[in-house]
N, C-alpha and C positions, 0 to 999 in steps of 0.2 A: 680314214681311221686305220691304224696299223694293228697287227695281230696282238701285240702286247696290250694295247689299250682295250681291245675287245675282250681279252681274257680278264683284265682287271674289272671291267664292267660286269661280266658274267659272275665273277666271284662276289662282287659287292651286291649284286642282285640276289644271289642265293643267300648271302648273309642277312640281307634286309628282310627276306621272307622269314628266316629263322628268328630274327630279333623283333619281328613286328608286334608280337603279343607282349604284354607287360612282363618285365624281367622276372618278377616273383613267380609267374605261372610257368616259366620255362625251365626244363631240366638243363643241366650243363651240356655243353657241346660234346663232351667226351668224358666218360668215366670208366674205371677199370677195377676189377676185383684184386689186382696185384699192382704194385708200384712199378713204374718204368718211364721210358721216354716216348713221347707220342707227337705226331704231327697230323693235321687234318687240312685238306684243301677241298673246297666245294666248287664243282663245275655245274653245268646246266642240268645234268642228268644223274650226277653221282657225287659221293664224297670219297676222296682217296685218303686212306689212313695209313701212315707208317708207324711202326712201333718197334721197340726193343724192350723186352720184359724178361728178366731172369726168373727161373723157378725159385720160390722162397726156400731157404735152407730148411731141410728136414721134411719138405713136402714131397709126396710121390705123385702129385697131380700132373697130368700131361698138358692141360689147357687152363686158360683163365677166361673170365667173362669180360667182354668189351661192349660198351654201350655208346652209340654215336647218335646225336640228334640229327634228324633229317627233316626237310620241309613237308615231305609226304611219306606215306608208308613204304618201307623197303620192299622192292619187287625182285631183286636179283643181287648176286654178289660173287666176287672172285677173291680167293686167297692165293696170292701169287698169280699163277696162270691157270689155277684149277677152279672150276665153278663150284660155288657153294650150293648144295641142295636146298630147295625151298623149305623143306622141313627143318633145316638147321638155322634158318633165319627167323629170329623172333622180332616182335614189335610190341613195345610197351611204353605207354605214356609219351609218345612222340620220339622214341628212340629205337633204332635198330639194335637188336641184341644178338651177339654171335659169340660162340666159343672158339678161341683161336689158340694154337700151340705156343708154348713159351719159346723165346728166342727173338729173332728179328723177322719182320715180314711186312707185306703191303696188302691192303684190302681195298677193293672197289665195292662200294655199297650203293646200288642204284635204285632210284624211285621212279624213273621214266625211261621210255625208249627200250630198245632191245639190249639184252645182255651181250656185251662185246668188249673185247680188248684189242688194241692194235697189235700187229705182228711184232715179233722181237727184233728182227733184222732182215736185211736183204743185201744183195750185191748189185751194184750198178756198174755196167761196163763202160769204159772210156775208149773211144776209137780215134785214131789218127788216120783220116781217110777211111778206107774200108778195112783197116787192120786194128784189132783190139790190142791196146798197149798198157792198160791199167784197169784196176777195179777199185771202186769206192765201197767200203763197208758202211752201210747206213743202218741206223737204229731208229726205231719209232718211239714216240711218246704220244700222249693224248692230244698234243697240240700240233703234231706233224711228224717230220722225219728229218734227220740230219746225218751226214756222213762225210768222211774225208779219206784221203789216200794220196800217195806219191805217184807222180806220172813222169818218170825220168826220161822218157823218149820224146816228150813234147817240146821242150824249150832248148835253148833260148831263141826268141824271135817274136814275130807278130802273128796273132791268130785271132779268129772270130769264133768263140765257143757257141755251140748250138746244143740245146737241151731238147731231146725228142721225148714226147710225152706219151704215157699210157692212158691218161685221162685228162680231161680239160682242166686247166688251172688258170687262176688269175695271175698274170705276170708279176704282180706285186708280191705274190706269195712265194716266189722262187728267188733265192739268192745264191749266187755262185761266186766264189773268190778263188784266185790263183795267186798263191803267195800273199803279198801285201795288198794286192789290188783286187777289186771286185767289179762285176758287171753292174753298170749304173742304170742302163736302160735296155729293156728287151723290146723286140718287135715280134709279133706273132707271124708265123709262116706255116700255114696249114696246121698240122698236129705237132708243131715244134715252136720253141722260143729261141730266137737268135739275138745275140748281142748286137746293138746298133752300131758299135764302133769296134775296130780291132783293139786287142789288148797286148801290152808288152808282157811277155812271159819269160821268166828267168830259167836257168838250168834246173832240171829236176824239180819242177814246181809242185807244191802241195795244193791239191784241189779240195775245197770244202763246199758242200752243197747243203742248203737248208730249204725245206718246204713247210710253210706254215699253213696247214690244212687239217682241221679236226676231223676225226672219224675215219682215218685212213685204214683200209683193210688190206692194202697191198701197195707196192711202190707206184706212185703216179709218174715216175720217170723211167722211161725205157732204156735210155742210154745218153751219154754225153759225147758229142762229136766235135772234132777239130778237122775241118775239111783239109786244111793245109796249114803249115807254119812257115811263114816267110822269114828266113834267117836275118839276124841283125847285120847291118853294114859293119865292116871291119875298119877300125882305125889302123893305118899302116905305119909301122915304126920306120923312121929314117935316121941315118947317121947324123949326129949333132953337127958335124962339119959340113953336112950337105944341106942344112937349113937355108932357104933362100932369104934374101932381103925383102922387106915389105913393111907394112904398117903394123907395129907391135903395140899391144895393150897389156899392161900388167894384170895378172889375175886379180890382185887386190884392188885394182882400179875399176871394179864393176860399178855400173851406173844405177842398177836396180836389182832388187832381190825379193824373193817371196819364200815363205816357209821357214824351215830351220836355218838360222844364219850360220855361215861358215866362220871359222876362226882366222884371224890375221894377227900374227905376232912376229914382228921383225926379228930376224936372227934365229928363229926357232928351227929352221931347216938348212941343210947344207947346200951351197952352190946355187942359190936362187938368183935370178936376174933381178937387179934392183934391191937385193937384200931382204926380200920378203916374198910371201906366197899366200894363197888361201888354202886352208886345209879343213878336213872333216866336212867336205861338200857331200852331203848324204843323199843317197838314192831313195828318198822318201816323198818325192813330189816337190821338193824344194827346187828353186830355180835362181839363176844368176844371169844378168844381162850386161853386155859390154858394148860401148859405142866406138865406132871407127869412122874416121874421115878419110875417104879415098881420093887420091889426086886426079884420077882419070877414069873414064869408062873402060870396060873390058871384062875379060874372064879372070876371076880371082879364085885362089884356092885357100882353104882354111887349114891352119895348123894349130896345134896346142902342145905345150910342154907339160907333162903330167908325171905324177908319181902315184902308184897304186899298189898297196900291199895285199889286196884281195886277189881272187882269181881273175877279176876284171871288174869293170864298172860300165853301166849302161846309161846313155844320155839321149834325150830327144833334142834335136837342134833346130831352132827356128831362126830365120833370117828376115829381118824387117817385119816380124809378126807372122810370117808364113813358114810352114815346114816344107822344105823342098823334098821332092820324091827321092828316096834313098837315105834321108836323114831322120825318118820317123823313129828309128831305133839304131843307135850306133854303139858298138861294143868297143870300149877302150881296153887295152891289154893290161894285165897285171905286170908291174915293172919290178917286182921283187922287194919292194919296200916303200916307205912313205916319204922318201926324199931326205933322209938323214945321211946319205952318202951320194956322191956324184953319179955313180952307176945306176941309182934308183930313179933318176930323172930321165925320161924318154921324150923325144920329140916325135909326135905322130901326125900323120896327114889324114884329113877327113874327107877331102874332095879332090878330084882330078887325077888320082893315082890309078894304077892298073886294077881293073875290076871294081873301081869305086864310082860313086856318083859323079856326074860331070861337074866341071868347074862352075862356080857361081857367076852369073852374068849380072854385074853391078855397075851402076853409073857413078860418076864422080860425086863426091859429097858425103853426107853423114849416113851411116847404116848401123844397125843394131843386130848383135848375135846373142841369142838367149839359149842357155842350156838348162834342161830340166832333168833332175836325177830320178831314176826309176830303178826298181828291182833291188832295193835295200843296200847294196854295197856302196862304198864311197871312194873318193879319190881327192888328190891335191892338185892344184893348178898353179904353175909358175907364171905363164903368160900365154896369150893367144896371138896369132899372126895371120894377117891376110896378105898373100903374095901373088903377084901376077902369074897366071898359069903359063907354064913352059911346055 
């Protein structure tokens, strides 16, 4: 059962207690000596009341009377973050009675447990190795804590985030996202939670942390740590006239796709091979797959002709269903446009070049190359090419 459903059950249970007696014998949930806008939410130990009430014209009163129905006699209260003295809390016919100032405010009226409020905020440090590189500003509410912040020194690349804890937490209560992606599974490691798999991290990612834990009195998270960030592999630009001969597959000739489909409109872009291309291939987890038939065994290199008007695009490359080492995250360069001019189309090499992943060892016959888009940006593809390694 997730935190949202637990909260819903708690609220329904509190309302069920309030409504258990015949309706005719019950006072209203809330009444006021002055008109205004009100909201009330019931938790296991308190009612949280928000209000906006303007002082009536011609009145010199500083406060108005607010009555709120509770399942048991009121024991404590807060106005904003200030405790309400016991002598200022009344109880009459199943309702807490309190005098509150005109304007806007928030009340906590409790009938059980200790009088408490969560802290307002805290700073959570973010480390790259042993160096602090960012801070998340987190705010508390009655259901837990959430915060976010930029971490410009972390990406782009692959990293495994680690959340070091100041108190024991259920892994399901902790969620961490980096840009558009989020940690899907945690593993417990001593007093920390570590992502089970590395994550693709874009440039200057925005980190968002949420802890679903009621009754927090301090941050349960000591810090967020990225032990290291492995840079993305670079796609290397080569001169168009230096492109080798090989087995070519048109971009629009993909054999399979998943997620957001790309667009294919013949004649919509300049200078495309075969008169067409795929475009708006988005980095939102969408993927495309192409099939190649190779004439012989050997070492083969992968090339692709692309156009990208963003700063770059990031892709995960799989060959025959497996992701070769070094192709877990490939950074495609920005080409200065989307292929509406010849200079905006670049041929790039993904394997076998200087500083790149080794050539692909492939046998004769059919093979499949799949690209999965990550980290938001998109690109256009004219064609892919597998050529014998030189």
